[in-house]
C-alpha positions in Angstrom: 9.9 9.5 23.5 8.9 6.3 23.3 8.4 4.4 20.0 9.7 2.4 17.3 12.3 4.7 14.9 13.1 3.5 11.5 15.7 5.9 9.3 15.5 8.0 12.1 11.5 8.4 12.2 9.5 7.8 14.8 7.0 5.0 13.7 3.8 5.6 16.1 1.0 2.6 16.6 -1.7 4.9 15.6 -3.9 5.6 12.3 -4.8 9.2 11.4 -7.2 11.0 13.0 -9.5 13.1 10.4 -8.6 16.6 10.7 -11.3 19.3 12.4 -13.8 21.3 10.2 -11.4 24.1 9.7 -7.9 22.4 9.1 -6.1 25.5 8.7 -6.9 26.8 12.4 -3.5 25.8 14.1 -3.2 23.5 17.1 -1.6 24.7 20.5 2.1 23.6 18.5 1.4 26.0 15.4 0.8 22.9 13.3 -2.4 22.6 11.4 -4.7 19.3 12.4 -4.4 18.7 8.7 -0.4 18.9 9.1 -0.8 16.5 12.4 -2.9 14.3 10.6 0.2 13.6 8.0 2.5 13.1 9.8 0.6 10.7 12.1 -0.2 8.7 8.9 2.8 8.6 7.2 4.7 7.1 10.6 1.3 4.9 11.2 3.5 1.3 12.0 0.4 0.0 9.6 1.5 2.3 7.2 5.5 1.1 7.1 3.5 -2.6 6.9 1.3 -1.9 4.1 4.2 -0.5 2.2 6.9 -3.0 3.3 4.6 -5.7 2.6 3.4 -4.3 -0.8 7.3 -4.1 -2.2 7.9 -7.4 -1.1 5.1 -8.6 -3.1 6.9 -6.5 -6.3 10.0 -7.5 -6.0 9.3 -11.4 -5.7 6.5 -10.8 -8.4 8.8 -9.3 -10.8 11.5 -11.8 -9.7 9.4 -14.4 -10.5 8.0 -12.6 -13.9 12.2 -12.3 -15.2 14.9 -14.2 -14.1 14.8 -17.9 -15.4 13.3 -20.6 -14.3 15.6 -22.3 -11.2 14.6 -23.3 -6.9 15.5 -19.6 -5.9 12.0 -19.0 -8.4 10.0 -21.3 -6.6 10.6 -20.4 -3.3 9.8 -16.5 -4.2 6.9 -17.9 -5.7 5.6 -19.5 -2.8 6.7 -16.6 -0.3 5.1 -14.1 -2.9 1.6 -16.7 -2.0 2.3 -16.7 1.2 3.1 -12.7 1.8 0.0 -12.0 -0.7 -2.4 -14.2 1.5 -1.3 -12.2 5.0 -0.9 -9.2 3.3 -4.8 -9.1 3.1 -6.1 -8.6 6.5 -3.6 -5.6 6.7 -4.2 -3.9 3.7 -7.6 -3.9 4.2 -7.8 -2.4 7.9 -5.3 0.1 5.9 -7.7 0.7 3.1 -10.7 1.3 5.6 -8.8 3.8 7.7 -6.7 5.7 5.1 -10.2 6.4 3.1 -11.9 7.3 6.0 -9.3 10.1 6.5 -8.9 11.4 4.0 -12.3 11.4 2.1 -13.3 15.6 2.8 -9.9 16.1 1.3 -10.7 17.8 -2.2 -10.2 15.8 -5.4 -7.4 16.4 -7.0 -4.8 14.1 -9.2 -3.7 12.6 -6.0 -6.5 11.6 -5.1 -7.3 10.0 -8.0 -4.4 8.3 -8.7 -5.2 7.1 -5.0 -8.6 5.7 -5.8 -6.8 4.1 -9.0 -4.3 2.6 -6.8 -6.8 1.1 -4.8 -8.4 -0.3 -7.3 -5.7 -1.9 -9.6 -4.4 -3.4 -6.1 -8.1 -4.7 -5.1 -8.2 -6.4 -8.8 -4.4 -7.6 -7.8 -5.2 -9.0 -4.7 -8.9 -10.6 -5.6 -6.9 -12.1 -8.9 -4.0 -13.0 -6.9 -6.3 -14.7 -4.3 -8.0 -16.9 -7.7 -4.6 -17.8 -8.9 -2.9 -19.1 -5.3 -6.0 -21.3 -5.0 -5.7 -22.6 -9.0 -2.1 -23.6 -8.3 -3.1 -25.3 -4.6 -5.9 -27.0 -5.5 -6.3 -27.0 -9.4 -4.7 -28.5 -12.3 -3.0 -26.3 -13.9 -3.4 -21.8 -13.8 -5.9 -20.3 -15.8 -4.0 -18.2 -18.1 -6.2 -15.3 -18.2 -6.4 -15.3 -14.3 -2.3 -15.1 -14.6 -3.0 -12.4 -17.0 -5.0 -10.1 -15.0 -2.6 -10.6 -12.6 0.3 -9.7 -14.2 -1.0 -6.4 -15.6 -2.5 -5.3 -12.7 0.5 -6.5 -10.5 2.4 -4.0 -12.5 0.1 -1.3 -12.9 -0.6 -1.5 -9.0 3.4 -1.0 -8.4 3.5 2.1 -11.1 0.1 3.9 -9.5 1.1 3.3 -5.8 4.9 5.0 -6.2 2.9 7.9 -7.6 0.8 8.5 -5.1 3.4 8.5 -2.1 5.9 10.5 -4.7 3.4 13.3 -5.2 1.4 12.8 -1.8 5.1 13.4 -0.2 6.5 16.4 -2.9 2.9 17.7 -2.0 3.6 18.1 1.9 7.6 17.6 2.2 8.0 21.5 3.0 5.7 21.4 6.3 7.1 18.0 7.1 
């Protein structure tokens, strides 16, 4: 078997493909196309990169928020800004594919939380770009943009964790 493994899970280079119209129909190996899509999505490298990037952003953001002022905190502010800018492209590609692949799924609480998480993530990233630009080129940070970035960042982290937990729990018995 070729591929990259992380914690015993094979990481696929591909993104999930939309399921056939009849998602209940079994494939040759006895699994439904929907289940194959789920497994492919959870193990895609892009999924791993985006989740890791969002985790780094959350950890560094919380450190900057709660830790006392220090050299390490200043370095983590730089890390947070650079990681956020580097995450913009992969997140945009991931989110576009994720929306395309799951748009036909029946509306559920998991899907609604996902939509809310996406809206907050986009708001957080946009405000992060503004705050980063102000830090690099301005005289000071706008308190309004700083507060928007703080609130959307915390709410984003909570909703993404909930979305991942509920998504996994929904299909864990079949994985």
